[in-house]
DSSP file (Angstrom, degrees, kcal/mol; ACC not computed):
  #  RESIDUE AA STRUCTURE BP1 BP2  ACC     N-H-->O    O-->H-N    N-H-->O    O-->H-N    TCO  KAPPA ALPHA  PHI   PSI    X-CA   Y-CA   Z-CA
    1    1 A M              0   0    0      0, 0.0    21,-0.4     0, 0.0     2,-0.2   0.000 360.0 360.0 360.0 137.5   -5.3   21.6  -13.6
    2    2 A R        -     0   0    0     19,-0.1     2,-0.4    20,-0.1    19,-0.0  -0.493 360.0-169.3 -71.4 135.1   -7.3   19.1  -15.5
    3    3 A K  E     +A   19   0A   0     16,-0.6    16,-2.5    -2,-0.2     2,-0.3  -0.997  14.3 160.2-129.3 130.7   -7.6   15.7  -13.9
    4    4 A E  E     -Ab  18  93A   0     88,-2.5    90,-2.3    -2,-0.4     2,-0.5  -0.990  24.5-160.2-154.0 137.9   -9.0   12.7  -15.8
    5    5 A V  E     -Ab  17  94A   0     12,-2.5    12,-3.1    -2,-0.3     2,-0.5  -0.988  10.3-164.4-120.6 125.6   -9.0    8.9  -15.6
    6    6 A T  E     -Ab  16  95A   0     88,-2.6    90,-3.5    -2,-0.5     2,-0.6  -0.941   2.2-164.9-109.5 126.3   -9.8    6.9  -18.6
    7    7 A V  E     -Ab  15  96A   0      8,-3.3     8,-2.6    -2,-0.5     2,-0.5  -0.946   5.2-160.9-115.8 115.3  -10.6    3.2  -18.1
    8    8 A A  E     -Ab  14  97A   0     88,-3.1    90,-2.3    -2,-0.6    91,-0.5  -0.819  13.5-176.8 -99.0 130.1  -10.5    1.0  -21.2
    9    9 A F    >   -     0   0    0      4,-3.1     3,-1.5    -2,-0.5     5,-0.1  -0.137  41.7-120.4-114.0  34.3  -12.3   -2.3  -21.2
   10   10 A G  G >  S-     0   0    0      1,-0.3     3,-1.7     2,-0.2    -1,-0.4  -0.374  85.1  -5.4  63.7-138.1  -11.3   -3.5  -24.6
   11   11 A P  G 3  S+     0   0    0      0, 0.0    -1,-0.3     0, 0.0     3,-0.1   0.708 127.0  71.8 -62.4 -20.0  -14.2   -4.2  -27.0
   12   12 A A  G <  S-     0   0    0     -3,-1.5     2,-0.2     1,-0.2    -2,-0.2   0.729 108.8-112.1 -69.8 -21.0  -16.7   -3.5  -24.1
   13   13 A G    <   -     0   0    0     -3,-1.7    -4,-3.1     2,-0.0     2,-0.4  -0.694  26.1 -76.4 122.9-174.7  -15.9    0.2  -24.3
   14   14 A T  E     -A    8   0A   0     -6,-0.2     2,-0.4    -2,-0.2    -6,-0.2  -0.960  23.7-155.1-131.6 144.1  -14.2    3.0  -22.3
   15   15 A V  E     -A    7   0A   0     -8,-2.6    -8,-3.3    -2,-0.4     2,-0.5  -0.981   9.9-160.5-120.0 131.9  -15.3    5.1  -19.3
   16   16 A V  E     -A    6   0A   0     -2,-0.4     2,-0.6   -10,-0.2   -10,-0.2  -0.952   3.9-167.6-115.3 129.2  -13.9    8.5  -18.8
   17   17 A A  E     -A    5   0A   0    -12,-3.1   -12,-2.5    -2,-0.5     2,-0.5  -0.933   7.3-173.3-116.4 106.8  -14.0   10.2  -15.4
   18   18 A A  E     -A    4   0A   0     -2,-0.6   -14,-0.2   -14,-0.2     3,-0.0  -0.874  15.1-142.9-100.6 127.6  -13.1   13.9  -15.5
   19   19 A L  E     -A    3   0A   0    -16,-2.5   -16,-0.6    -2,-0.5     3,-0.1  -0.658  29.1 -96.2 -90.0 145.3  -12.8   15.6  -12.2
   20   20 A P    >   -     0   0    0      0, 0.0     3,-1.6     0, 0.0    -1,-0.1  -0.309  45.0-105.1 -60.2 137.9  -14.0   19.2  -11.7
   21   21 A A  T 3  S+     0   0    0      1,-0.2   -19,-0.1    -3,-0.0     3,-0.1  -0.356 103.6  20.9 -61.9 140.2  -11.3   21.8  -12.1
   22   22 A G  T 3  S+     0   0    0    -21,-0.4    -1,-0.2     1,-0.3     2,-0.2   0.397  85.5 143.4  83.2  -3.9  -10.2   23.4   -8.8
   23   23 A E    <   -     0   0    0     -3,-1.6    -1,-0.3     1,-0.1     2,-0.1  -0.476  58.4-105.5 -69.8 139.1  -11.4   20.5   -6.7
   24   24 A A        -     0   0    0     -2,-0.2     2,-0.1    -3,-0.1    -1,-0.1  -0.379  35.8-116.8 -66.0 140.2   -9.2   19.7   -3.8
   25   25 A D        -     0   0    0      1,-0.1    -1,-0.1    -2,-0.1    58,-0.1  -0.414  24.0-113.7 -73.4 150.7   -7.1   16.6   -4.1
   26   26 A W        -     0   0    0     57,-0.3    -1,-0.1    -2,-0.1     2,-0.1  -0.611  39.3-103.4 -74.5 145.4   -7.5   13.6   -1.8
   27   27 A P     >  -     0   0    0      0, 0.0     4,-2.1     0, 0.0     3,-0.3  -0.437  31.4-116.1 -64.2 148.8   -4.4   13.0    0.4
   28   28 A A  H  > S+     0   0    0      1,-0.2     4,-2.6     2,-0.2     5,-0.2   0.864 114.7  53.5 -58.0 -38.5   -2.4   10.1   -0.9
   29   29 A D  H  > S+     0   0    0      1,-0.2     4,-2.1     2,-0.2    -1,-0.2   0.880 108.6  49.4 -67.3 -35.9   -3.1    8.0    2.3
   30   30 A Q  H  > S+     0   0    0     -3,-0.3     4,-2.4     2,-0.2    -1,-0.2   0.899 111.7  49.8 -66.0 -40.5   -6.8    8.5    1.9
   31   31 A A  H  X S+     0   0    0     -4,-2.1     4,-2.3     2,-0.2    -2,-0.2   0.924 111.6  47.1 -64.7 -45.4   -6.6    7.4   -1.8
   32   32 A R  H  X S+     0   0    0     -4,-2.6     4,-2.6     1,-0.2    -1,-0.2   0.889 111.8  51.3 -63.9 -38.3   -4.6    4.3   -0.9
   33   33 A R  H  X S+     0   0    0     -4,-2.1     4,-2.7     2,-0.2    -2,-0.2   0.910 109.0  50.9 -64.3 -42.5   -7.0    3.5    1.9
   34   34 A W  H  X S+     0   0    0     -4,-2.4     4,-2.3     2,-0.2    -2,-0.2   0.932 112.9  45.7 -61.1 -45.9  -10.0    3.8   -0.5
   35   35 A L  H  X S+     0   0    0     -4,-2.3     4,-2.6     2,-0.2    -2,-0.2   0.910 112.5  51.3 -63.9 -42.2   -8.3    1.5   -3.1
   36   36 A D  H  X S+     0   0    0     -4,-2.6     4,-2.1     2,-0.2     5,-0.2   0.929 110.7  48.6 -59.2 -45.9   -7.4   -1.0   -0.3
   37   37 A E  H  X S+     0   0    0     -4,-2.7     4,-2.9     1,-0.2    -2,-0.2   0.909 113.5  45.7 -63.5 -42.8  -11.0   -1.0    1.0
   38   38 A R  H  X S+     0   0    0     -4,-2.3     4,-2.7     2,-0.2    -1,-0.2   0.891 109.2  56.8 -66.6 -37.8  -12.5   -1.6   -2.5
   39   39 A F  H  <>S+     0   0    0     -4,-2.6     5,-2.6    -5,-0.2    -2,-0.2   0.920 114.9  37.3 -58.2 -45.5   -9.8   -4.3   -3.2
   40   40 A V  H ><5S+     0   0    0     -4,-2.1     3,-1.5     3,-0.2    -2,-0.2   0.936 116.4  51.9 -71.8 -48.1  -11.0   -6.2   -0.2
   41   41 A E  H 3<5S+     0   0    0     -4,-2.9    -2,-0.2     1,-0.3    -3,-0.2   0.861 113.4  44.2 -57.5 -39.3  -14.7   -5.5   -0.6
   42   42 A L  T 3<5S-     0   0    0     -4,-2.7    -1,-0.3    -5,-0.2    -2,-0.2   0.385 110.1-123.8 -89.2   3.3  -14.7   -6.6   -4.2
   43   43 A E  T < 5 -     0   0    0     -3,-1.5    -3,-0.2    -5,-0.1    -4,-0.1   0.895  43.8-178.7  55.3  46.3  -12.6   -9.7   -3.4
   44   44 A C      < -     0   0    0     -5,-2.6    -1,-0.1    -6,-0.2    18,-0.1  -0.368  18.6-135.0 -72.9 155.0   -9.9   -8.8   -5.9
   45   45 A E        -     0   0    0     -2,-0.1    -1,-0.0    16,-0.1    -5,-0.0  -0.875  26.5 -99.8-110.4 143.9   -6.9  -11.1   -6.3
   46   46 A P        -     0   0    0      0, 0.0     7,-0.1     0, 0.0     6,-0.1  -0.343  24.2-142.6 -58.4 142.8   -3.2  -10.0   -6.5
   47   47 A L  S    S+     0   0    0      5,-0.2     2,-0.4     4,-0.1     6,-0.1   0.694  79.8  71.1 -81.0 -20.3   -2.0   -9.8  -10.1
   48   48 A R  S >  S-     0   0    0      4,-0.4     3,-1.5     1,-0.1     9,-0.0  -0.787  77.4-136.0-103.6 141.3    1.5  -11.1   -9.3
   49   49 A A  T 3  S+     0   0    0     -2,-0.4    -1,-0.1     1,-0.3    -2,-0.0   0.790 105.8  62.5 -62.1 -28.0    2.3  -14.7   -8.2
   50   50 A S  T 3  S-     0   0    0      2,-0.1    -1,-0.3     1,-0.1     3,-0.1   0.682 108.1-125.8 -71.8 -16.6    4.5  -13.3   -5.5
   51   51 A G    <   +     0   0    0     -3,-1.5     2,-0.1     1,-0.3    -2,-0.1   0.364  60.2 146.2  85.7  -6.2    1.5  -11.6   -3.9
   52   52 A K        -     0   0    0     -6,-0.1     2,-0.6     1,-0.1    -4,-0.4  -0.453  35.8-153.9 -65.9 135.7    3.2   -8.2   -3.9
   53   53 A L        -     0   0    0     -2,-0.1     2,-0.2    -3,-0.1    -1,-0.1  -0.926  10.5-170.2-123.6 108.7    0.6   -5.5   -4.5
   54   54 A L     >  -     0   0    0     -2,-0.6     4,-2.0     1,-0.1     3,-0.2  -0.527  37.5-110.8 -88.9 160.0    1.6   -2.2   -6.1
   55   55 A N  H  > S+     0   0    0      1,-0.2     4,-2.5     2,-0.2     5,-0.2   0.907 120.9  54.1 -56.2 -41.7   -0.8    0.8   -6.3
   56   56 A A  H  > S+     0   0    0      1,-0.2     4,-2.2     2,-0.2    -1,-0.2   0.865 105.5  53.6 -62.2 -35.6   -1.1    0.3  -10.1
   57   57 A D  H  > S+     0   0    0     -3,-0.2     4,-2.9     2,-0.2    -1,-0.2   0.905 109.2  48.1 -64.3 -41.3   -2.1   -3.3   -9.5
   58   58 A K  H  X S+     0   0    0     -4,-2.0     4,-2.8     2,-0.2     5,-0.3   0.915 109.3  53.4 -64.6 -42.3   -4.9   -2.2   -7.1
   59   59 A V  H  X S+     0   0    0     -4,-2.5     4,-1.8     1,-0.2    -2,-0.2   0.922 114.1  42.4 -57.4 -46.0   -6.0    0.4   -9.7
   60   60 A L  H  X S+     0   0    0     -4,-2.2     4,-2.6     2,-0.2    -2,-0.2   0.935 115.1  48.3 -66.4 -48.5   -6.3   -2.3  -12.3
   61   61 A A  H  X S+     0   0    0     -4,-2.9     4,-2.4     1,-0.2    -2,-0.2   0.896 112.5  47.9 -63.6 -41.2   -7.9   -4.9  -10.1
   62   62 A V  H  X S+     0   0    0     -4,-2.8     4,-2.6    -5,-0.2     5,-0.2   0.917 111.7  50.2 -67.0 -42.6  -10.5   -2.5   -8.7
   63   63 A A  H  X S+     0   0    0     -4,-1.8     4,-2.5    -5,-0.3    -2,-0.2   0.930 112.3  47.7 -59.9 -45.0  -11.4   -1.3  -12.2
   64   64 A A  H  < S+     0   0    0     -4,-2.6    -2,-0.2     1,-0.2    -1,-0.2   0.909 113.4  47.5 -62.8 -42.3  -11.8   -4.8  -13.5
   65   65 A A  H  < S+     0   0    0     -4,-2.4    -1,-0.2    -5,-0.2    -2,-0.2   0.873 113.3  47.6 -68.7 -37.3  -13.9   -5.8  -10.5
   66   66 A L  H  X S-     0   0    0     -4,-2.6     4,-0.6    -5,-0.2    -2,-0.2   0.913 100.5-158.4 -69.4 -42.0  -16.2   -2.8  -10.8
   67   67 A G  H  X  -     0   0    0     -4,-2.5     4,-2.1    -5,-0.2     5,-0.2   0.172  29.9 -79.4  79.7 159.5  -16.6   -3.3  -14.6
   68   68 A R  H  > S+     0   0    0      1,-0.2     4,-2.7     2,-0.2     5,-0.2   0.913 124.6  53.3 -61.7 -46.4  -17.6   -0.8  -17.3
   69   69 A E  H  > S+     0   0    0      1,-0.2     4,-2.3     2,-0.2    -1,-0.2   0.914 111.5  44.3 -60.3 -45.4  -21.3   -0.9  -16.6
   70   70 A R  H  X S+     0   0    0     -4,-0.6     4,-2.1     2,-0.2    -1,-0.2   0.921 115.2  47.4 -67.9 -43.4  -21.0    0.0  -12.9
   71   71 A L  H  < S+     0   0    0     -4,-2.1     7,-0.3     1,-0.2    -2,-0.2   0.893 114.8  47.5 -63.5 -38.6  -18.4    2.7  -13.4
   72   72 A E  H  < S+     0   0    0     -4,-2.7    -2,-0.2    -5,-0.2    -1,-0.2   0.890 116.3  42.9 -67.8 -39.9  -20.5    4.2  -16.2
   73   73 A A  H  < S+     0   0    0     -4,-2.3     2,-0.9    -5,-0.2    -2,-0.2   0.796 105.1  63.2 -80.3 -30.2  -23.8    4.1  -14.2
   74   74 A D     X  -     0   0    0     -4,-2.1     4,-2.6    -5,-0.2     5,-0.2  -0.797  57.0-177.8-107.2  96.3  -22.6    5.3  -10.8
   75   75 A E  H  > S+     0   0    0     -2,-0.9     4,-2.3     1,-0.2    -1,-0.2   0.871  84.0  50.6 -60.5 -40.9  -21.3    8.9  -11.1
   76   76 A A  H  > S+     0   0    0      2,-0.2     4,-2.4     1,-0.2    -1,-0.2   0.919 112.8  46.0 -65.6 -43.4  -20.3    9.1   -7.4
   77   77 A L  H  > S+     0   0    0      2,-0.2     4,-2.8     1,-0.2    -2,-0.2   0.916 111.7  52.0 -64.2 -43.7  -18.3    5.8   -7.6
   78   78 A R  H  X S+     0   0    0     -4,-2.6     4,-2.3    -7,-0.3    -2,-0.2   0.909 111.6  47.4 -58.9 -43.8  -16.7    6.9  -10.9
   79   79 A G  H  X S+     0   0    0     -4,-2.3     4,-2.6     2,-0.2    -2,-0.2   0.910 112.2  48.3 -65.5 -43.3  -15.6   10.2   -9.3
   80   80 A D  H  X S+     0   0    0     -4,-2.4     4,-2.7     2,-0.2     5,-0.2   0.903 110.8  51.7 -64.6 -40.4  -14.3    8.5   -6.1
   81   81 A Y  H  X S+     0   0    0     -4,-2.8     4,-2.8     1,-0.2    -2,-0.2   0.942 111.9  46.6 -60.1 -46.9  -12.3    6.0   -8.3
   82   82 A A  H  X S+     0   0    0     -4,-2.3     4,-2.6     2,-0.2     5,-0.3   0.902 112.5  49.7 -63.4 -41.8  -10.8    8.9  -10.3
   83   83 A R  H  X S+     0   0    0     -4,-2.6     4,-2.0     1,-0.2   -57,-0.3   0.926 113.6  46.3 -62.1 -44.1   -9.9   10.8   -7.1
   84   84 A A  H  X S+     0   0    0     -4,-2.7     4,-2.9     2,-0.2     5,-0.3   0.918 113.8  48.2 -64.9 -44.0   -8.3    7.8   -5.6
   85   85 A V  H  X S+     0   0    0     -4,-2.8     4,-2.2    -5,-0.2     6,-0.3   0.948 113.6  44.9 -64.0 -50.2   -6.4    6.9   -8.8
   86   86 A T  H  X>S+     0   0    0     -4,-2.6     5,-1.1     1,-0.2     4,-0.9   0.882 119.2  42.7 -64.6 -37.3   -5.0   10.4   -9.4
   87   87 A A  H  <5S+     0   0    0     -4,-2.0    -2,-0.2    -5,-0.3    -1,-0.2   0.918 114.9  47.8 -75.1 -43.8   -4.0   10.9   -5.7
   88   88 A A  H  <5S+     0   0    0     -4,-2.9    -2,-0.2    -5,-0.2    -3,-0.2   0.869 121.6  36.4 -66.2 -36.0   -2.5    7.4   -5.2
   89   89 A L  H  <5S-     0   0    0     -4,-2.2    -1,-0.2    -5,-0.3    -2,-0.2   0.599 102.2-131.6 -92.7 -12.4   -0.5    7.5   -8.3
   90   90 A G  T  <5 +     0   0    0     -4,-0.9    -3,-0.2    -5,-0.2    -4,-0.1   0.815  67.1 117.8  68.3  30.6    0.3   11.2   -8.1
   91   91 A R      < -     0   0    0     -5,-1.1    -1,-0.2    -6,-0.3    -2,-0.2  -0.989  57.3-150.8-132.1 138.5   -0.6   11.9  -11.7
   92   92 A P  S    S+     0   0    0      0, 0.0   -88,-2.5     0, 0.0     2,-0.5   0.804  88.8  43.2 -78.8 -28.5   -3.4   14.1  -13.1
   93   93 A L  E    S+b    4   0A   0    -90,-0.2     2,-0.4    12,-0.2   -88,-0.2  -0.968  71.1 170.0-122.9 119.0   -4.0   12.1  -16.3
   94   94 A V  E     -b    5   0A   0    -90,-2.3   -88,-2.6    -2,-0.5     2,-0.5  -0.984  20.1-159.8-132.8 138.2   -4.2    8.3  -16.1
   95   95 A R  E     -bC   6 104A   0      9,-2.9     9,-2.7    -2,-0.4     2,-0.6  -0.981   8.3-165.4-116.6 124.4   -5.2    5.6  -18.5
   96   96 A V  E     -bC   7 103A   0    -90,-3.5   -88,-3.1    -2,-0.5     2,-0.8  -0.943   0.6-167.8-110.6 114.7   -6.1    2.3  -17.1
   97   97 A D  E  >> -bC   8 102A   0      5,-3.3     5,-2.0    -2,-0.6     4,-0.8  -0.866   2.9-174.3-106.6 101.0   -6.3   -0.5  -19.7
   98   98 A V  T >45S+     0   0    0    -90,-2.3     3,-0.5    -2,-0.8    -1,-0.2   0.905  81.8  48.2 -64.0 -44.9   -8.0   -3.5  -18.0
   99   99 A D  T 345S+     0   0    0    -91,-0.5    -1,-0.2     1,-0.2   -90,-0.1   0.894 118.0  40.2 -64.9 -40.4   -7.5   -5.9  -20.9
  100  100 A A  T 345S-     0   0    0      2,-0.1    -1,-0.2   -90,-0.0    -2,-0.2   0.504 104.1-129.6 -86.0  -4.8   -3.8   -5.1  -21.4
  101  101 A L  T <<5 +     0   0    0     -4,-0.8     2,-0.4    -3,-0.5    -3,-0.2   0.938  62.3 137.2  52.7  50.9   -3.2   -4.9  -17.6
  102  102 A A  E   < -C   97   0A   0     -5,-2.0    -5,-3.3   -42,-0.1     2,-0.5  -0.980  43.2-166.0-133.2 140.6   -1.5   -1.5  -18.1
  103  103 A V  E     +C   96   0A   0     -2,-0.4     2,-0.3    -7,-0.2    -7,-0.2  -0.994  21.5 177.9-121.3 122.1   -1.6    1.8  -16.3
  104  104 A T  E      C   95   0A   0     -9,-2.7    -9,-2.9    -2,-0.5    -2,-0.0  -0.880 360.0 360.0-127.2 159.8   -0.1    4.7  -18.3
  105  105 A F              0   0    0     -2,-0.3   -12,-0.2   -11,-0.2    -1,-0.1   0.352 360.0 360.0-118.0 360.0    0.3    8.4  -17.7
């Protein structure tokens, strides 16, 4: 099954991370842990005033903190981000729109 994460940064451009076909999925708990670790490491802030943090919020915040240039330049990081996103959200095709603060499937 095809797995792909597209991260749109508005006028700055778009980064597409396509995962190799047949590659084993990350377990959901590993994916959530990876996103949690990047969220803390990159000093991301919760998107909601309540402080409640959904997986989609982490996906958006981490993408914004990493930025287009870093995701584009670092193939290993781009792949890990895509693996974490698809596993944490349980969807093979995900679009992350950083400017619109939207995650769609």
